[in-house]
C-alpha positions in Angstrom: -0.1 0.0 0.0 1.0 3.6 -0.7 1.1 6.1 2.1 0.0 9.6 1.1 1.1 12.6 3.2 -0.6 15.8 2.2 0.9 19.3 3.7 -0.7 22.6 3.0 2.3 24.9 2.1 1.5 28.5 3.4 3.2 31.7 2.3 3.2 32.7 5.8 6.0 30.2 6.7 8.9 32.2 8.0 12.5 32.0 6.6 15.6 33.9 6.6 17.0 32.5 3.4 18.2 35.1 0.6 16.2 35.1 -2.4 17.3 33.2 -5.5 16.6 36.0 -7.9 15.9 39.2 -6.4 13.3 41.6 -7.9 14.7 45.1 -8.2 12.6 48.1 -8.1 14.0 49.6 -11.4 12.1 46.8 -13.2 9.0 48.8 -12.4 10.1 52.3 -13.4 8.2 54.0 -15.9 8.2 57.6 -17.3 5.4 58.3 -14.7 6.9 56.7 -11.6 10.5 58.6 -12.3 8.9 62.0 -12.3 6.2 61.7 -9.3 7.1 62.3 -5.8 5.8 58.8 -4.9 7.3 57.0 -7.5 10.3 55.5 -5.7 8.2 54.2 -2.9 5.7 52.9 -5.4 8.4 50.8 -7.2 9.7 49.4 -4.0 6.2 48.3 -3.1 5.8 46.7 -6.4 9.0 44.9 -6.2 8.4 43.7 -2.7 4.8 42.3 -3.5 5.9 40.5 -6.9 8.9 39.1 -4.7 6.7 37.9 -2.0 4.1 36.1 -4.7 7.1 34.4 -6.7 6.3 30.7 -6.6 10.2 30.1 -6.6 10.6 32.1 -3.6 7.7 30.3 -1.9 9.2 26.9 -2.5 12.6 28.0 -1.5 11.1 28.9 2.0 9.2 25.5 2.2 11.2 23.0 0.7 14.7 21.6 1.9 16.8 18.7 1.3 19.6 17.3 3.5 20.5 14.3 1.9 17.8 11.7 1.4 15.7 13.8 4.0 13.2 16.1 2.3 11.4 18.6 4.5 8.3 20.3 3.5 7.3 22.9 6.0 7.4 21.1 9.3 7.3 17.7 7.9 10.5 15.6 7.3 10.5 12.6 4.8 13.1 10.1 4.2 12.8 9.2 0.4 14.6 7.5 -2.5 13.4 9.8 -5.1 11.0 12.3 -6.0 8.4 12.5 -9.0 7.3 16.0 -9.8 3.9 16.9 -10.9 3.6 20.6 -11.6 0.2 22.0 -13.4 -0.7 25.8 -13.7 0.7 29.0 -15.0 3.3 29.0 -12.6 4.5 25.4 -13.1 7.5 25.8 -15.0 8.9 28.2 -12.3 7.7 25.9 -9.6 9.1 22.9 -11.1 12.5 24.8 -11.8 12.8 25.6 -8.2 12.0 22.4 -6.9 14.4 20.7 -9.2 17.2 23.3 -7.9 16.6 22.4 -4.4 15.9 18.6 -4.8 18.8 18.0 -7.2 19.5 14.3 -7.9 16.4 13.3 -6.1 14.2 14.2 -9.0 13.9 11.0 -11.3 11.0 11.9 -13.4 7.8 14.1 -13.4 5.3 16.1 -15.7 5.0 19.9 -16.0 1.8 21.3 -17.5 1.7 25.0 -18.3 0.3 27.7 -20.6 1.4 28.4 -23.9 3.3 31.3 -23.4 5.6 30.2 -20.9 8.7 29.2 -22.8 11.5 31.3 -20.8 12.1 29.1 -17.6 14.9 26.7 -17.9 13.7 22.7 -18.5 15.0 20.0 -16.3 16.0 16.9 -18.6 14.1 14.5 -16.0 10.7 16.3 -16.6 8.3 16.0 -19.8 6.9 19.4 -20.5 3.2 19.9 -21.9 1.9 23.3 -23.0 -1.8 23.3 -23.0 -5.0 25.3 -23.6 -6.0 28.2 -21.0 -8.2 29.5 -20.4 -10.2 27.3 -22.5 -9.1 23.6 -22.3 -7.9 21.9 -25.6 -6.9 18.5 -26.7 -3.6 19.1 -25.4 -5.1 19.5 -22.0 -6.5 16.1 -22.1 -3.0 14.8 -23.8 -1.2 16.4 -20.5 -3.7 14.8 -18.2 -2.9 11.5 -19.6 0.6 12.1 -19.2 0.2 13.0 -15.6 -1.9 9.9 -15.1 0.6 7.6 -16.6 3.7 9.1 -14.7 1.7 8.5 -11.3 0.8 5.1 -12.2 4.6 4.4 -12.7 5.6 5.3 -9.2 6.6 3.2 -6.4 5.7 3.1 -2.6 9.3 4.4 -1.8 9.1 7.5 -4.2 7.8 10.7 -3.0 5.2 12.6 -5.4 5.5 16.2 -5.1 2.6 18.0 -6.4 2.8 21.7 -7.3 -0.6 23.3 -8.2 -0.9 27.0 -9.3 -3.8 29.0 -11.0 -5.2 27.8 -14.4 -4.9 24.1 -13.4 -8.4 23.4 -14.3 -8.1 24.4 -18.0 -4.5 23.0 -18.3 -5.1 19.6 -17.0 -8.5 18.0 -18.2 -9.4 14.5 -18.0 -13.2 13.9 -18.6 -15.0 10.7 -17.8 -15.6 8.4 -20.8 
């Protein structure tokens, strides 16, 4: 039998880790913010909010590895390998962050994302599927079948790490026959 652990990863979890890729206020500079008296504080607030919402940063706060030990928030697991299932508009970023943290523990997985995301680096152990959003399409069903197949191939000593973000209900559909 397979033991299933679930854990809600809360954005309120506190950590003092340095950001992987900091968000700089200058990224939000416009003609208006450069010349308005409140422009500098506004760009600082936008940078802070964007950084706080970044899915890669949230994973870096909550997911840690120490050898075969995997810590997700406050729960520790001893794992042989990790299978990643990432679905949603932030799936490529979440998968890339998880792979950077977990390293060679990641043996396989599926990433289902919105068409436009082509900039995030790809991990060689993961299969990537672009699918329809906001309207599901045939690719959404193909992606769902790929996830189903990947999960069906796991063994009880593997950990399946599921990373979900917005858009998943369109990107991953598997209607009943």
